[in-house]
C-alpha positions, 0 to 999 in steps of 0.5 A: 328292560329293553323290548327285543327287537322292538325297533323292528316292529311293523305296523302291518304285524300289529294290525294284523294280530289286532284285526284277525285275533285281539279285537275280533268280537267273534274270534273263538279265543280272541272274543274275551281280549276283544271284550276286555279291550272294549270294556276297559279301554273304549278300542275295538276294530274301529278304533284300532288305530289309537292302539296301533300307535301306542303299541308302535311308540311302546315298542320303539322305547328303550325301556319297558316299565314293568 
């Protein structure tokens, strides 16, 4: 399955979502995700670039593997 508009995803969109919500350990709703990313992938706000690059690459691939 192709990710809709995956080729239009911008790096700033991903960074904003990660830094303001998903990787923010003191966010009311995001802190649980932050703990998950840190414990399983070792990714936190300091190492978010690794995740940003991977998500950009995945978004632009023609086929999404489920």
